[in-house]
N, C-alpha and C positions, 0 to 999 in steps of 0.2 A: 337469168331468172325468168320463169314463165309469167305470162300476164295474170294478174290477180283479178278475180271477179268481185265487183263491188255492188252493193245495194245502197242507194241513196234515198233518204226519206226527207220530205218536206212536211212540216206539221202546221196545222192551223194555230194561229195565235202564239207561235213560238217567240219567246222573249227572254230577257235577262232574268226575270222573276221566276220563270218556270223551266228554264233549260235543264237544270240539274235534276229536277223532278222527272222530266221526260227521259233523261238519260238513265236514271235509276229504274224507270219502268222498262226500258230496253234491257238493262242488265238482268232484271227479274224474269223476263220472257225468254231471253236467249238460252238455247239448249246447250249449256256448257257440258263437256264430256264428264263422264264419271270414271273414265279410265286413267285419269291423272288429275293433278290440280287444275281446276278450270280456269282460274285467273293467274297469270304468271307475272304481269307487270302493269303498272299505271304510269303514264307520262302526262304531264301538263305543260302545254306550250302557251306562250303569250304572243300575241300579234300575228305571227305566221310560223309555218313549219320550218322555215329556214333558220329561225332563231334556235339556240340550244334550249332544251326543256328547262322549265323552272324547277320541275320535280321529276325524278325517276325513282320509283319504288318497286322493287322486286318482291315477289311473294313465292317462296319455295314450297309452301304448303297451302292448303285450302284457305281462302279468305272469304269473308261474307260481303254481300253487297253493301251492307251498312259501313263496314270498314273502308271499302273503296270510296264510298260516297262521302264519308267523313273527311278523307284526304282531299277530295275534289272541292268540298265546301270550304276548306281552309284557303283555297285559291280561287274562290268564286269571283268571276269578273267577265263582263260581256266580250272582252277581247281575248279570251282564252279558249283553247281546245283541250279536250280531255280524252285521252286514249287509254283504252283497256285492252291489253293483249290477253287473249284467252284461247281456249281450244274447244272445238266441237268435233263430232264424229262424222267422218265420211269414208266411203269405200275407196280404197286405193289398191292398185295392182303393182306388186313387185314381182315375186315369183308365183304368187297366188293372190287372190283377193282377200283383203283384211279390212275390217272396220277399225279405223285408227284415228287418234286425235290429230286434227289439222289446225294449224294456227289461224285464228280469226282476230281481226283488229276492229274494235268497236269504238267509234269516235263521236263525241258531241262537239259541235262547232258553235261557239258563242256567236251572237248576232253581229259583233264587231270584229270577229276574227277574220283575217284575210282568207277568202275562200272563193276561188274562181268558179266552182261548181254551184255554189249558193245553197247547198243542202244543209240541213240542220243536224241530221244523224247519218252516219256512214258506217257500213259494215263491210269490211274486206273479208271475204269468206273462203279464200283458198284459190288455188290455180284454176284457171278456166278449164284446163284439161280434166280436172276432177269431175266436171259436169258434162263432159262429152265422151262418147264411146271411144275407147282406145283401140286403134287398128291392131288386129291380130291377138288381142287378149280375149280368152274365152269368157263368156257371160258379160261381156263389156257393155252391151246395150242395157241389160237388166241393172247392172250396178250404177251406170250413169243415170238411168231413170230413178233409181232409189235416191241418189244424191240430189237430183233435181226435185224430187218429191219433198225431201227435207227442206230445200230452199223455198219451195212454194208454201209449205206448211209454216215455215218461219215468217215469211212475208204476210201470210194470213193472220197468224197470231199477233204480229206487230200491229197490223191494221185494226185488230180487235182491242188491243191494249192502249193504243196511242191514237191521237186525232190526226191520222195520216191524210194529208191533202194531195200528195203526189209522191211517186216513187219512180226510180229508174235503176235498171240493171245494166251495168256497163263494165268495160274492162279498160285497163291502162292503155292498150294499143289503140283504142278508139274504134276498133272494128265492131260491127254490129253483132252482138252475141247471139241474138235470135237467128240471124242468117247463118252464122257458123253452126248453130245447133241444127237448123233445118238441113244444111248441107251434110252434116255428120250423120243425121238420121237417114237421109236419102242414101248416102253411101253404104250405110249399114244394111239397108233394105235391099240393095241391089247385089 
């Protein structure tokens, strides 16, 4: 499985009393796809991700942010994490370029939930390769730039809607994504 690109956010004054309010703001800002049901599942974990979920709720049809948040509020606790699996649109190359729904995982990590990164909100936005030019694919640089522009726009919109104190763009491999992007853009230019 390819490395996933993550955006971590740290918020000013993030605490048990406002964590779900902040998560709802994230859900309202996130550009869910209109090409299919935007939210497909909600999972709630207690203590750490190695524990089985307390709740797993699938949504085959469109669901409102209010319905998702009602479920989260039923299990409101500072040692819980709340995951919403949804979809947003990115350009992907198969035999041709297509704007298609790509899985995104939006997570709110309670202040007492086991979290080695220490972030408050985390967005898993798709494979790193979705944001890098694909060797040999026509229009690759243009489509990668379009996907990156969507990521930058999302980060800006979140900073306007939430009291963002810090953010980090990272991948599971631990490799520096900015360096990989620079290398890919240099390779594409030569």
